[in-house]
C-alpha positions as CSV (number, residue, x, y, z in Angstrom):
1,X,73.4,282.2,108.9
2,X,70.1,283.7,110.3
3,X,71.0,287.2,109.2
4,X,69.9,288.8,106.0
5,X,72.1,291.4,104.4
6,X,70.7,294.9,104.6
7,X,70.0,295.3,100.9
8,X,67.8,292.2,101.1
9,X,65.6,293.5,103.9
10,X,65.4,297.2,103.1
11,X,62.2,297.1,101.0
12,X,60.5,294.1,102.7
13,X,59.3,295.8,105.9
14,X,55.6,295.1,105.3
15,X,56.2,291.4,104.7
16,X,58.3,290.7,107.8
17,X,57.1,289.3,111.1
18,X,59.0,291.9,113.1
19,X,58.1,290.5,116.5
20,X,59.3,287.0,115.7
21,X,62.4,288.3,113.9
22,X,63.5,290.4,116.8
23,X,63.1,287.4,119.1
24,X,65.2,285.3,116.8
25,X,67.9,288.0,116.5
26,X,68.0,288.5,120.3
27,X,68.7,284.8,120.8
28,X,71.6,284.8,118.3
29,X,73.4,288.1,118.4
30,X,76.7,288.2,120.3
31,X,77.2,291.9,121.3
32,X,75.4,292.7,124.6
33,X,74.0,296.1,123.6
34,X,72.5,294.6,120.4
35,X,71.1,291.7,122.3
36,X,69.4,294.1,124.7
37,X,68.1,296.2,121.7
38,X,66.5,293.1,120.1
39,X,65.1,291.9,123.4
40,X,62.9,295.0,123.6
41,X,60.9,293.5,120.7
42,X,59.0,295.2,117.9
43,X,55.4,295.8,116.8
44,X,54.0,294.1,113.7
45,X,52.2,295.2,110.6
46,X,48.8,294.6,112.2
47,X,49.5,297.1,115.0
48,X,47.2,300.2,114.7
49,X,48.9,303.4,113.8
50,X,47.6,305.0,117.0
51,X,49.3,302.4,119.1
52,X,52.7,302.4,117.4
53,X,55.8,303.8,119.3
54,X,58.0,305.8,116.9
55,X,61.1,307.8,116.7
56,X,61.8,310.4,114.0
57,X,65.5,310.2,113.1
58,X,67.8,312.2,110.9
59,X,71.5,311.8,110.1
60,X,73.7,314.5,108.7
61,X,76.5,312.9,106.7
62,X,79.6,313.9,104.8
63,X,78.0,312.8,101.5
64,X,75.3,310.5,100.1
65,X,77.4,307.3,99.5
66,X,77.5,305.1,102.7
67,X,80.5,303.3,101.2
68,X,82.6,306.4,101.0
69,X,81.0,308.9,103.4
70,X,80.3,308.9,107.2
71,X,77.7,310.1,109.7
72,X,78.6,313.5,111.4
73,X,75.3,314.2,113.3
74,X,72.4,312.1,114.6
75,X,69.1,313.3,116.0
76,X,66.3,311.2,117.5
77,X,62.8,312.6,118.4
78,X,60.5,310.1,120.2
79,X,56.9,310.4,118.9
80,X,53.6,308.8,118.3
81,X,50.9,309.5,115.7
82,X,49.4,312.0,118.2
83,X,52.3,313.5,120.1
84,X,56.0,314.6,119.7
85,X,58.1,314.3,122.8
86,X,60.7,317.0,122.4
87,X,61.8,316.8,126.0
88,X,63.1,313.3,125.3
89,X,64.9,314.3,122.0
90,X,68.6,313.8,121.7
91,X,71.2,315.0,119.2
92,X,74.9,314.0,118.9
93,X,77.8,315.2,116.8
94,X,80.1,312.3,116.0
95,X,83.6,312.1,114.5
96,X,83.5,310.9,110.8
97,X,86.1,308.4,109.6
98,X,87.4,310.8,106.9
99,X,88.0,314.5,106.7
100,X,85.0,316.9,106.2
101,X,84.7,318.3,102.7
102,X,84.1,322.0,102.1
103,X,80.8,321.0,100.4
104,X,79.5,319.1,103.4
105,X,80.5,321.9,105.8
106,X,78.5,324.3,103.8
107,X,75.4,322.0,103.8
108,X,75.2,321.0,107.4
109,X,77.3,323.7,109.1
110,X,79.3,321.2,111.2
111,X,82.9,322.3,111.0
112,X,86.3,320.7,111.7
113,X,86.4,322.3,115.1
114,X,83.0,320.8,116.0
115,X,84.2,317.3,115.3
116,X,87.7,317.7,116.8
117,X,86.6,316.5,120.3
118,X,83.4,314.6,119.1
119,X,83.1,311.0,120.1
120,X,83.2,308.1,117.6
121,X,79.7,306.7,117.0
122,X,80.6,303.6,119.0
123,X,80.6,305.8,122.2
124,X,77.1,307.0,121.8
125,X,75.6,303.8,120.4
126,X,74.4,302.4,123.7
127,X,72.3,305.5,124.4
128,X,71.1,305.7,120.8
129,X,70.0,302.0,120.8
130,X,68.2,302.5,124.2
131,X,66.3,305.5,122.8
132,X,65.2,303.7,119.6
133,X,64.6,300.2,121.0
134,X,61.1,298.9,120.3
135,X,60.2,301.8,118.1
136,X,59.6,302.3,114.4
137,X,62.0,304.8,112.7
138,X,60.4,307.7,110.8
139,X,62.6,309.2,108.2
140,X,62.3,311.3,105.0
141,X,64.1,309.2,102.4
142,X,65.0,305.7,103.6
143,X,68.3,305.6,101.7
144,X,70.3,307.4,104.4
145,X,69.7,306.3,108.0
146,X,69.6,302.5,107.6
147,X,72.5,302.0,105.2
148,X,74.7,304.5,106.9
149,X,74.1,303.0,110.3
150,X,74.6,299.5,109.0
151,X,77.9,300.5,107.4
152,X,79.0,301.9,110.8
153,X,78.0,298.6,112.5
154,X,79.9,296.6,109.9
155,X,83.0,298.5,110.5
156,X,82.9,298.3,114.3
157,X,81.0,295.2,115.4
158,X,80.3,293.0,112.4
159,X,76.7,293.0,113.5
160,X,73.5,293.8,111.6
161,X,71.0,296.4,112.7
162,X,67.3,295.9,111.8
163,X,64.2,298.1,112.3
164,X,61.1,298.9,110.3
165,X,60.8,302.3,108.7
166,X,58.1,304.7,107.9
167,X,59.3,306.9,105.0
168,X,57.5,310.2,104.7
169,X,59.0,310.8,101.3
170,X,57.7,307.4,100.1
171,X,54.2,308.4,101.3
172,X,54.4,311.6,99.3
173,X,55.6,309.7,96.3
174,X,52.7,307.3,96.6
175,X,50.2,310.1,96.4
176,X,51.9,312.7,94.1
177,X,54.2,310.8,91.7
178,X,52.7,307.4,91.2
179,X,49.2,308.9,90.6
180,X,50.2,311.4,88.0
181,X,47.7,311.4,85.1
182,X,48.6,310.1,81.7
183,X,47.9,313.6,80.3
184,X,50.4,315.1,82.7
185,X,53.1,312.7,81.7
186,X,52.3,313.1,78.0
187,X,52.6,316.9,78.3
188,X,55.9,316.5,80.1
189,X,54.7,318.3,83.2
190,X,57.3,317.9,86.0
191,X,56.1,315.9,89.1
192,X,55.6,317.7,92.3
193,X,58.6,317.9,94.6
194,X,58.6,315.5,97.4
195,X,61.5,317.0,99.3
196,X,60.9,317.6,103.0
197,X,60.3,321.4,102.8
198,X,58.0,321.1,99.8
199,X,56.1,318.2,101.3
200,X,55.5,320.2,104.5
201,X,54.3,323.2,102.6
202,X,51.4,321.1,101.1
203,X,50.1,320.5,104.6
204,X,50.5,324.1,105.6
205,X,53.3,323.3,108.0
206,X,55.8,326.1,108.8
207,X,59.2,326.3,107.0
208,X,62.3,325.1,109.0
209,X,65.8,325.8,107.7
210,X,67.1,322.4,106.5
211,X,70.3,320.4,107.3
212,X,70.3,320.5,111.1
213,X,69.6,316.9,112.3
214,X,67.3,317.8,115.2
215,X,65.3,320.3,113.1
216,X,65.0,317.9,110.2
217,X,63.9,315.1,112.6
218,X,61.2,317.3,114.1
219,X,60.1,318.4,110.6
220,X,59.8,314.8,109.6
221,X,57.8,313.9,112.7
222,X,55.3,316.8,112.1
223,X,55.0,315.8,108.4
224,X,54.1,312.2,109.3
225,X,51.4,313.4,111.7
226,X,50.0,315.6,109.0
227,X,50.0,312.8,106.4
228,X,48.2,310.5,108.9
229,X,45.5,313.1,109.5
230,X,45.0,313.8,105.8
231,X,45.4,310.4,104.2
232,X,45.0,307.7,106.7
233,X,43.2,306.9,110.0
234,X,44.6,306.4,113.4
235,X,42.9,303.0,113.3
236,X,44.7,302.0,110.1
237,X,47.3,299.2,110.5
238,X,51.0,300.0,110.2
239,X,51.2,298.0,107.0
240,X,49.4,300.8,105.2
241,X,52.2,303.3,105.9
242,X,55.5,301.6,106.3
243,X,57.8,300.7,103.5
244,X,56.2,298.2,101.1
């Protein structure tokens, strides 16, 4: 088998030869839309940040466990380190595979009537894959988008989906949690919050109400651009910012 299970690749982005891997996967995958997706190729870790095509992505879900919960909304915002292309952004509401809970409705505001005529994720997948093909995903917390999408692919196609990720939460953790002083830890001081809204506030970005997929994707895109300006260089290689 040439495929690796998702849990085996999720934290090895910086070590992969993505260009070669995409070529290999394109030659072996059986589903046409996945073959087309992999044929678009992928940049590598040596690519400069300023040259990297990206998409900020956010999923709203019925819960946090991809084994028991489902995707209800997807938003994709094409971007680069310098620009955000909102005119190309897309958002979908999709039908989950189990009933919505009262708790999830309160969080993301998507109701039973909203999903009554919503398509299954399979129906929007060709458009989604076209929009993200060849681009690095930008998310805030990598434990949602990749595992939830993989679970959906397992259930419908028995195919694996692969893509490198830049995690804005991981970047914040790198600078605000892993570098806490010994004295701060000794005194029991709580680490700074690295949630999306709190992270944005540190860069003087405006407050956006959370839990709308399109708004959260835009918020994540803006946060990454601010992180790059403050902590990296446009001429830095991607390996400096994507998942270690």
